[in-house]
MITIKOL-152174 format. One record per residue (C-alpha): x, y, z. Coordinates in steps of 0.25 Angstrom, whole numbers, plus 5000, padded with zeros to 4 digits. Layout:
BEGIN
XYZ/...
END
This chain:
BEGIN
582855215564/582155225550/581955085548/581155105563/580255225559/579855145547/579355025555/578555115565/577955185553/577555055547/576855025560/576155145561/575555115547/575154985551/574355045564/573755125556/573155035545/572854935556/572055075564/571155085549/570854925549/570454915561/569555055559/569055005546/568554865551/567854945564/567155025554/566654905544/566254845558/565354975560/564854985545/564254825545/563954825559/562254815562/562154905573/562655055575/562555125589/561755215590/561655285603/561655175615/560955085606/561255005595/560354975584/559854915571/560354965558/560154925544/561354845540/562054865526/562954755526/562754645513/562454505516/563154385513/562354335504/561554415491/560254445496/559154415487/558454525479/557154585483/556154505474/554754495474/554854365479/555954385489/554854505495/553654405496/554554285502/554954375515/554054305526/553554375537/554454315547/555654365538/554854515540/554654515554/556154455557/556754575547/556054685556/556354625568/557954605565/557954755557/558654705546/558954765533/557854855527/557754795514/557054665522/556054765525/555854815513/555454685507/554354655514/553754815511/554054785497/553254645500/552054715506/551954805494/551954695485/550854635494/550154735490/550254755476/549854615474/548554625482/547554615471/546454725469/545254665472/544554595458/543254585456/542554445454/541954385441/541054275442/540454175430/539054125430/538554015421/536953985424/536153875420/537353795414/536253665415/537753575414/537253425407/538153305412/538553235398/538453125406/536953135406/536753115391/537153065378/536553195370/535653105363/534153105361/533653135374/534653235376/534453295362/532953315368/533653385378/534153485372/532853495362/532053545375/533053625382/533153765381/534453775374/535653735385/536753685376/536553565387/537653455378/538753575379/538653615394/539953545398/540553585387/540253725390/540553715405/542053665400/541953815391/541553865403/542653825412/543853855401/543154015403/543054005416/544553975420/544854095410/543954185414/544254135431/543054205436/542754215454/541754075451/540854055441/539353995444/538253935438/536953995444/536253865443/535553755433/536953695434/536253565427/535353525417/534453475425/534953455440/535853315434/536453285446/537653235437/537553355430/537953435441/539053335445/539653355430/539453505432/540253505444/541453445438/541553555428/541353655439/542653595446/543353605433/543053745432/543553775448/544753675445/544953785435/545053895447/543653945444/542453945457/541153895452/539953925460/538453845457/537053865464/535853775460/534753805448/533453745447/533853635437/534953585446/534453535458/533153405461/533053425445/532053305442/532453335426/533853275427/534053185417/534853105407/534953095392/535352985385/534852915373/533352955372/533052955387/532953055397/533253005411/533153055423/534353075433/534853115447/534653255450/535453335459/534853385473/535253505482/536353415488/537053355475/537053505470/537653555483/538753415481/539053445469/539353585468/539653625482/541053655478/540553785468/540253875478/539453795489/540753765496/541353905495/540053965501/540154085509/538754025515/537853935512/536453935512/535553825519/534453825513/534853835497/536053795488/536653955490/537654015494/538754125495/540054135489/541154235490/541554275478/542554365486/542754465496/541554575490/540654475481/539754345486/539054265478/537754225484/537354095476/535954065479/535153945475/533653975467/533353845463/532253765469/532653625470/531653575484/531153465479/531353475464/531853585456/531053715451/531253805441/530953925448/531953975457/531754025472/532654065484/532454005496/531754105508/533154025517/533954055506/533354215504/533854235518/535354155517/535554265505/535154375515/536054335525/537254305514/536754455508/536654535521/538354465524/538654515511/538354645514/538854665528/540254615520/540054705510/539954605499/539254595485/538254485483/537854425470/536754315469/536854195460/535354125458/534954045448/533654075446/533254235441/533054345453/532354445444/531154415432/532254405421/531354335409/530054385403/530154235395/530354165409/529554225418/529454095427/530354005436/531654105433/531454215444/531654175459/530154145466/530654245478/531354325467/531054465475/531254415488/532854385482/532654525475/532354585488/533554515496/534554545487/534354675482/534054725500/535754675498/535954755486/536354635478/536854675463/536554535455/535854425456/536354315445/535454205440/535154105428/533954005427/533354105416/534254045405/534354185398/535354295402/534654405408/534954535418/533954625426/533854715438/532754695449/531554795445/530654815455/529254775454/527854855456/527754875468/528954845474/529654935485/530955005478/532254985480/533555055477/534354935471/533954795461/534754685460/535154635445/534954505440/535854425431/535454305424/536154215418/536054145405/536153985405/537553945403/537053825394/536253905382/536854005374/537754085374/538153985385/538754105393/538954135408/539054265415/540054355421/539954425433/540954545438/541154625448/541854765445/542754835455/541654955455/540554875461/539954825447/539454695444/539554655428/539054515422/539054485408/538954355400/540054275393/539954145384/540454025385/541754005376/541353865373/541853875358/543353915362/543353805373/543053695363/544153735355/545253725367/544453585371/544753535354/543353505354/542653455341/541053495344/540753605334/539853635343/540853685355/541553745344/540553845341/539653825353/539153965354/538453945340/538053805347/537353845358/536753965352/536053875340/535753765351/534953865360/534153945347/533853795342/533353735355/532353855356/532053865340/531553715342/530753715353/530053845347/529853815333/529353665338/528153765346/527653835333/526653775324/526153785311/526953885303/528053865294/529553815298/530153925292/529254015302/529453945314/530953925310/531154085311/530154095323/530853995331/532254065327/531954175332/531354135345/532754045347/533554185343/532754265354/533154155366/534454125363/534754295364/533654285376/534654165383/535854235380/535354365384/535554465373/534554575369/533654545359/533054665349/531554645352/531354755338/532354665330/531754535332/530254585331/530454635317/530954495313/530054395304/530354285315/529654385324/528754435316/528254285313/528054245327/527254375328/526254335319/526154175319/526354165334/525954285341/525154225354/526354135356/527154105367/528454095361/528154225354/527854275368/529254235371/529954305362/529354435364/529654415381/531154375374/530954515368/530654595377/531854515387/532954545378/533054695377/534554705383/535754615384/535754535397/537254495396/537854595404/537454675417/537954765428/537854805441/538354855454/538754785468/538554895480/538954895495/537954845503/537554935512/536854925527/535654995522/535754925510/535054795516/533954865522/532854765516/531554855521/532054965514/532154865501/531054775502/530354745489/528954705489/528854585479/
END
């Protein structure tokens, strides 16, 4: 009997244990099930099940590679909330990675006057060219361009602009050789834009210099210019003028460059500049479009808009400058950049006597010749507060020479060499015109003229009172008071009271009422 009771007790214990196991299994199934009952409907709920394979940590790379298709699939299948959080993080990170607007910076190199080494042996004929020139360092322009390319690769401006007189005298081979240099610059990630100057097209002075002989060679015509340089601005233009080599280049979403062909070369080149009436109409259309889009425009041409120099009053300012001023001021264009003058100058337009009043006046920056000491270029910077700032920088040929291992001492001390070359050329030209005076006096007088001309080209301020107190000035005053050269010294002194290497202005938001030309029209 006792044994039977014992067996029954064991059976009960086993039964209870089996029941407990069964209840535990049911509980586990309920816990791990992706569904739960809520009233009459079964609804998806978040699963806490651990996946069979270890999940990768939520790194930046994982978030970025989570595709749109996967995101949509996750939404439809209502999978666990960690994946939607990845998408949200990716969006947040995308917003963080959006860079704020960076105003552009451009570089302007004017009057490069490139001359191909293939066109000379640097002999007697070439030396004669240098003597009669205005101080351009023609023999070293290829090296200066290489040094410039090296600097631009580091600076990485939004664009490099060559504003006319790309070649010495329009030699077709010179244009082709320069285009090869510019292609190298673009290969280094710097956009190049060009326009022609008065030296570049249909110039009958194109020549080669070998031995004692100067020989005429093929000059570039308008089609040649376009074909050679079309990749440097024309192919990327927003709009091309059908009547000239002018175009619009979109610098960024807020700023355009209006690249204007001001040269006269039909049927042959002229020194002075003029913008064609058809081109003025095209310019107005572009400016109107920019106004509607809220875009700021800077104009770049070769010839001067304003009367910039007392010393050089002819063939520098546009023949129809008043028409151009009226047009640009009616659209509140802040700045016009030019070259041609071979001087560094800045000026804001002032009304002539009798002109109707206007509340806005355009400014001009004239870039010095890249080929003349101090062999500088301009840097135009748009700021974040609607300002434009122009400064100048010297091409560092010495640094480039050291890096390339040159043994040419002229390149290794180029700044001094180029400045001396400019002064020596002017000194020789001036001293040859002074007669019947002691040699030492001629030297002192010519040296003063050369020094003043050097500072004039560079846009440096000159203290007129200090110059007039020198012995050299008194020699001019006493010996040649009525001479053309002494009058030029006076003109230089009156033209260089301030530094012309910096300029600052503002861009303005264009408004509909600003384009009312009737209210702004000025009588020339």
